[in-house]
Structure formats: structure tokens, C-alpha cells
C-alpha positions as MATLAB code, in Angstrom:
seq = 'MSGEEALAREIAGCRACAAHLPHGVRPVASFSPTARLLIIGQAPGSKVHESGIPWDDASGDRLREWTGLSRDTMYDPARVALVPMGFCYPGKASGGDKPPRRECAPLWHERVLALLPEDRLTLLVGTYAQARYLPEARRLTMTERVRSFESFLPSFLPLPHPAWRSTIWMRKNPWFAEDVLPVLRDRVASIVS';
ca = [
     -15.778   12.379  -17.156;
     -13.050    9.743  -17.608;
     -13.317    6.200  -16.265;
     -10.657    7.051  -13.700;
     -12.605   10.104  -12.452;
     -15.872    8.150  -12.328;
     -14.258    5.365  -10.305;
     -12.605    7.845   -7.939;
     -16.045    9.443   -7.349;
     -17.637    6.057   -6.699;
     -14.925    5.197   -4.170;
     -15.303    8.592   -2.471;
     -19.044    7.959   -2.150;
     -18.706    4.399   -0.838;
     -20.613    3.695    2.381;
     -20.343   -0.126    2.403;
     -18.594   -0.226    5.802;
     -20.106    2.905    7.377;
     -21.761    1.000   10.228;
     -18.362   -0.458   11.220;
     -16.268    2.721   11.103;
     -16.304    4.506   14.472;
     -14.582    7.614   13.060;
     -16.724    7.901    9.962;
     -16.234    7.207    6.281;
     -13.339    8.826    4.438;
     -11.956    6.641    1.639;
      -8.320    7.447    0.883;
      -6.753    6.311   -2.408;
      -4.941    7.829   -5.370;
      -4.476    6.359   -8.859;
      -4.163    7.111  -12.561;
      -4.025    5.022  -15.776;
      -0.355    6.000  -16.199;
       0.895    4.965  -12.722;
       3.430    2.157  -13.174;
       4.196    1.927   -9.451;
       1.378    0.652   -7.235;
       1.711    0.692   -3.464;
      -0.842   -1.460   -1.651;
      -0.823   -0.906    2.102;
      -3.182   -1.833    4.926;
      -5.631    0.969    5.731;
      -5.332    4.641    6.616;
      -4.325    5.448   10.185;
      -5.846    8.243   12.253;
      -3.501   10.927   10.851;
      -4.247    9.918    7.262;
      -7.966    9.845    8.088;
      -7.669   13.456    9.273;
      -5.613   14.733    6.314;
      -7.126   12.576    3.556;
      -3.618   12.101    2.116;
      -2.318    8.500    1.809;
       0.820    7.698    3.826;
       0.773   11.181    5.403;
       2.340   10.002    8.657;
       5.540    8.539   10.137;
       4.941    5.238    8.291;
       4.826    7.191    5.034;
       8.080    8.942    5.905;
       9.741    5.571    6.460;
       8.236    4.125    3.258;
       9.576    7.098    1.270;
      12.987    6.537    2.865;
      12.917    2.845    1.908;
      11.792    3.484   -1.679;
      13.793    6.648   -2.347;
      10.602    8.423   -3.438;
      10.279   12.140   -2.784;
       6.962   13.458   -1.456;
       6.285   15.096   -4.817;
       6.818   11.867   -6.735;
       4.908    9.700   -4.266;
       1.897   11.997   -4.470;
       1.947   12.272   -8.265;
      -0.901    9.903   -9.256;
       0.394    9.875  -12.833;
       3.420    7.946  -11.536;
       2.385    6.290   -8.247;
      -0.948    4.672   -7.357;
      -1.673    4.456   -3.609;
      -4.365    1.867   -2.951;
      -4.810    0.360    0.523;
      -6.515   -2.933    1.352;
      -9.143   -0.949    3.239;
      -9.785    2.611    2.051;
     -11.077    3.975    5.390;
      -9.589    4.196    8.872;
     -10.895    1.130   10.752;
     -10.305    2.516   14.259;
      -8.100    1.448   17.152;
      -7.556   -2.019   18.582;
      -5.293   -3.089   21.412;
      -1.709   -2.733   20.221;
      -2.497   -0.701   17.090;
      -5.209   -0.143   14.514;
      -7.925   -2.627   13.618;
      -7.376   -4.669   10.437;
      -8.599   -3.252    7.122;
     -12.288   -3.903    6.470;
     -12.683   -7.085    4.408;
     -15.371   -5.611    2.147;
     -13.135   -2.985    0.583;
     -10.586   -4.837   -1.574;
     -13.179   -7.137   -3.234;
     -15.346   -4.103   -4.024;
     -12.682   -1.870   -5.549;
      -9.272   -3.432   -6.247;
     -10.053   -5.206   -9.529;
     -11.615   -2.064  -10.948;
      -8.682    0.142   -9.918;
      -6.069   -2.357  -11.116;
      -7.856   -2.675  -14.479;
      -7.110    1.033  -15.067;
      -3.367    0.714  -14.346;
      -0.662   -0.299  -16.840;
       0.047   -4.042  -16.957;
       3.820   -3.489  -16.754;
       3.632   -2.080  -13.241;
       5.552   -2.896  -10.071;
       3.334   -3.517   -7.046;
       4.771   -3.014   -3.569;
       2.829   -5.213   -1.140;
       3.238   -3.428    2.167;
       2.324   -5.639    5.111;
       0.689   -9.009    5.595;
      -2.845   -8.134    4.429;
      -1.708   -7.094    0.936;
       0.668  -10.054    0.722;
      -2.052  -12.541    1.733;
      -4.337  -11.296   -1.042;
      -1.802  -10.936   -3.848;
       0.655  -13.741   -3.027;
      -1.743  -16.577   -2.172;
       0.858  -19.192   -3.090;
       3.105  -17.815   -0.332;
       0.524  -17.718    2.483;
       2.258  -20.500    4.366;
       5.383  -18.317    4.623;
       5.835  -15.751    7.345;
       6.018  -12.097    6.367;
       9.774  -12.219    7.035;
      10.168  -15.236    4.735;
       8.167  -13.533    1.972;
      10.275  -10.370    2.203;
      13.482  -12.383    2.295;
      12.466  -14.250   -0.902;
      11.383  -11.011   -2.615;
      13.251  -11.861   -5.833;
      10.957  -14.825   -6.470;
       7.977  -12.429   -6.784;
       9.644   -9.972   -9.174;
       9.123   -8.362  -11.646;
       5.455   -7.831  -10.727;
       5.464   -7.811   -6.912;
       7.815   -6.828   -4.131;
       6.684   -7.658   -0.562;
       7.686   -5.315    2.254;
       7.051   -5.171    5.987;
       4.711   -2.450    7.143;
       6.841    0.651    7.847;
       5.274    1.352   11.258;
       7.532    2.170   14.210;
       7.777   -1.564   14.971;
       9.661   -2.093   11.716;
      12.781   -0.549   13.290;
      12.873   -3.467   15.756;
      12.273   -5.917   12.895;
      15.048   -4.310   10.811;
      17.537   -4.670   13.690;
      16.748   -8.390   13.825;
      16.929   -8.699   10.023;
      19.893   -6.628    8.783;
      19.690   -8.363    5.383;
      16.634   -6.169    4.636;
      18.734   -2.986    4.455;
      21.637   -4.763    2.774;
      19.816   -6.908    0.209;
      16.254   -5.670   -0.278;
      16.416   -1.874   -0.038;
      19.014   -1.372   -2.822;
      16.930   -3.500   -5.225;
      13.732   -1.755   -4.123;
      15.222    1.708   -4.731;
      16.635    0.725   -8.133;
      13.334   -0.794   -9.288;
      11.291    2.155   -8.029;
      13.655    4.706   -9.622;
      13.551    2.954  -12.992;
       9.776    2.612  -13.028;
       8.860    6.173  -11.968;
      11.485    8.015  -14.029;
];
């Protein structure tokens, strides 16, 4: 068994947060030592919890639209690693889902990232991923981080979460479609080809 397979089995068997997960434990992640694109999101939603497939919902559709990734490419672990901040669905809160469990990223991220190529591009989708991986930019708002995306390249590219609310955010911030999305699509295309 390879190191990648052993780690995937360990993650699948994780029960660290079981007492805090009202819908049960179902870690959802996908990775491979050859994946040069890493997408770090928040945590699976209810639909992803049911299917066991990362980004298998409307947010995933929007993320694929933003990145220019096809479903086949996005779900090819040899090219794209999908690693959320929390691997299991945390349940509902007022106004959306609960935040990702805090135990998850410290338990697993370093081990997963150690398997990936160093010359990867990491898309930091949402504030939780950005807070962990862009600590020097914590004082900035999510909008400010996304707007200054070029300062985090070539390793990181911060994005808003592609939930339905992002359509409202995009209307207020037309520069995202004009300035960020073309660069995002070019970078993603070059790294996964």
C-alpha cells in the first residue's frame, strides 16, 4: 500500500469529531502525489455528505465555472487535490452550515500537503482556508484578499466561497469577473494540462 493510500484510509477512518457531527462521520477528500492544483474549501455541505463526492453541489458547479475545470478534470485526483478545512459535514447553523471543525486541518493537512508536488497552485476558497494559509493577511477582509490576489501568487490564489451568496458579492465587485477570473482560468489551465 502506498503512502497516499494509507493516508486516505486513515482519513476515512477518522473519528476525532464524531461526538460533534449530528449527521455522522463521512470524511470527504481527494488527493494524489501528482496533483499540482490543490483546492482547499470549507467543509462538505449536506449534498456532498450524502454523495461522498467533493464539491458535488451548486457551489461546485460555480467553482468549476470560475476555474474552467470540467467535472472529469476536477475529479481526477492525479491532477486536482480536493482538501477541505473540515473533512466532514458539520451540520446546519442559522444562515447556513456550521464552520468546519477546528480539529481537522491540524490533524491532516500537513500530511496531505507533504504528499503533493511543491510547485502546486493552491486555491483558498473562503475565509477559513485563507485565515490558515495567509496568516499575514488576516487583518484584510476576504474581499481585500481576493482583490490583492496577485500578491499571493504563484503559490496561492484566494477566492470567495462559491455559494449562492457569491452572486450578490460578484454584482458588488465586478472587478472579480474582469480581473481575477481570467488569471484564475489561465493559471488553472496551465497547471492541470
